[in-house]
N, C-alpha and C positions, 0 to 999 in steps of 0.2 A: 531738615533743617539748613544743611548746608548744600544744598544741590548743585550750586555754582562749582563748588570745589570738586564733585564728582564729575561734573561737566569738563572741567579742565583738567581731568584725569589725575585727580589727587586722593589717596586713600583717607576715607572718613570712617574711622572705627563706628561700629554699630553696637558696641556694648553696651549695658546699663549704665555704667560708670562713665563712660563719654557721654553718654546722653544727658546725664543727671549735671555733669559739669557744664554741658551747654546751657541747659535750662536754667542752672544757679546764675552764671554770670548775666544771662539776659533778664532774669528775675530782678538782680541787685544792681547792675550797673547801667550807666548813661549809654546810649546808642553808640557815641563815638568810642568809648572804650570796648563795648562788645566787638565791634566792627575792627576796631585795631586789632584785639585779640586773635580774631579769626584771620584777619590778614599776616599776623605774624605766623601763623600756622602756615600758610601757603607760601610765603616768602621762605620758610623753613625748608619746605618740601623740595621747592625749586633750587635752593642753593645744596640740598642733599644730593640732587641730581647733577648739579654744576660741580660739587666736589666729590662724588662718587661715594658718599657716605650711607651708609646703612643704617636703618633707626628702627625703633619701636613705634608703630603708628599711635598706639593708644597713649603710650607716656608722653610723647611728643605733643599730640593733640591736647590732651587734657592740661598739660604743662602751659601750652600756649595759652589755650581759653582761660585759664585761672591765674596766668603770671601777674596780672595786675589787679587781681581782687583785693590786695592790700591797700589799693588806693581808694576803695569803697568805703565810706565811715563805719559802717556796720562791721568791717572785716580790719579796722584799723587798731590795733591793740597798743599801739604807742611807741612800738619799735620801726625799725626800719622797714619800709613798705614792703619790699621783696621777701623779707624774712616773715612778715606777718602773713603774706600772700602763700608762702609755702607751708605755713603751719595750717591753714585752711584748707588749702588742697590735699596735703597729707591726711588730714582728719577725713575729708570727704572720701578719699582711697580706702581708709579703713572701714569707713561706714559702707561701702560699697562691696566691701569683702576682699578687697585686693590683699596679696600677701604683703607682709611688713616691707620686703625688699622692694616691692615696686611702687609702694606708698612712699617710701624715702628715696627713691629714684626720682620722683616727681618732686618731692621736695627740694632736691639739690638742684633741679634744673631751674627750678624758679626762685631758689634762693641766691643763685649765681649770677641770674640774667643781667643783674645790674653792677657786677664788679667791673672794675677797671681793666683787670685782666685776670684770665681764668689758671687755674692752677694746672699743673700737666697731667696729660693722660686722662682727663676726664671722658666720660660717655659723649657718644655723638649728639644724642638729643640736648645736652647741655651746649654744647656749640653751636648746634643749629638755631637754639632759641636764642641764644646770647648775639649771634650774627643777625637773626631775622629781625629781631626787636629794632635793630639799629638801621636795618631797611626801612622799617616803617617810620621811625622816630627822625632819622638825620638823614637818610638816605645813603648811608654807608653800605656799600656793596650792590646798590640799587641796578648798578652796570651789569651784574652778573645775573639778573633775572632776564627771562626771555621777553621781550617787549611786547610780543603778541598776546601775553596773557593779562597785562596789565589793566587794559580797558574793561574786560569783563570783570576784573575782579575788583577793580573800584566802582563798577556800575552796581554789582551784587553788594558790595560792603563798604559804601562811601564813606569818606573821611568825616563828614559831618563838622566841619569846623574843627578838625583835631590839633591842628598846631595850636591855636588859642585856648581850648580847652586843656589839652594835656600841659602845655606852659602854665597855666593856673595852677594845676596839681603840683608840678614839680616845684613851683614857688612856694606853694604851702607846705610841702613836705621839707624843703631845704630850711624854710624859716623856723618849724617845729621842730625839726630832728638834725640839729647841725652837726652831729657826728655820723651821719648816715652818708651813703653813697650818692644819694640824690643831691645834697648839699655841696659835695664835692664836684659834682657834675656842674651844677649851677655856677660854681665858682671858677670852673675851668671854661666857661663859655658854651656849654650845652644849649642854653637858650637861644642864641644866635643859630647854633648848628640846626635847631629845629625850625627855626625861620626860614632857613636856607636849604630846606629838604626839598627834593625835585617833584613835589606834589603841589597843587592848587591851594590846599587848605590843610 
């Protein structure tokens, strides 16, 4: 399903859990959000290489693939979307038979990815998703991505008007959930950062 990642030399977990996560997001989310999730994993792998961080490929992959599932109406529990998504991902991990510690690790990666700052001494997967979503949404740390992989990655997982679509989702979250990180980010100028990201759409 993610042959382009393999061609680019990125680890793609082949566990039943990873496959189920990929199938789930493909089934429930719009293509722009699915592709964003895969690109976020790819950017995370490249940032790990750049920063010389070791990571658990399955935890990082599943977390990246499901990190925005809380933006999908069926998984919007009324809380902050990153926490709603973390709840869904932890539940999926449990259903897949993952140990409680691994399910909780995935929860943490997703729940923290929208934080303004990260707590000290968090696992590498938390740092990598936090940074990689920034690459895809605002272009933060884009200069640390090898330029030769970008065209193939964007061709395989196109942005599909991502800036406009994601901005609409963030505005909706901010208006309905004024105490959540999304609202604070919008108030701090996030929408302009999205518009100015170094991607065409």
